Residue, then its C-alpha position, 0 to 999 in steps of 0.5 A: m318902323s312904319s311912322v315918323q315923327i312930326q313936330c308941331t309947327r305951334c307948340k313944338g310937341v312931338f307926335r307920330d303918324r303913318a308914313g303911308r299918310l304923310q304925302d302932299g295934301y295930307s294935314r293933321q291936328c296936333p294932339g297937344c295944341e290943336v293946331v291943323l298942320f298941312f303938309a305939302e311938299d313945297s312947304q318952307h317950314p323946316f319941321i314939315k320939311r323933315a316930316m316929309r322927307d322922313a315920310r319919304k324915305v320910310r315908304k321907300e325902305l318898306r318898298e325896298a324890303q317888300a320887293a327883297r322878300r318878293l324876290a327871295p326864294e321860300a324858306p323850307t319850312s322846318r316843321s311837317s304836318d305828317g307828326r300832327r295827324r291823328t293816327v288811325g285806330r288811337s282812341e283817346 
């Protein structure tokens, strides 16, 4: 999951946005009431704080998963392409 839930500070409606976008200085319009929400690390509003904290957590988990995939050895494939080759002399 690479998105986080955001609760509007005005209408209290809930919507989702990608965690990669939710960084300091990002702004987004609420799809319900169309108020513009500004996301800042030092925001005092609890809804903004929660969304920023959740986005940091998701981005960290994604980075860790990517690092683990890079460090993991490649798993051998169970299917080989040899079985799919057309044999010479075989007619259709």
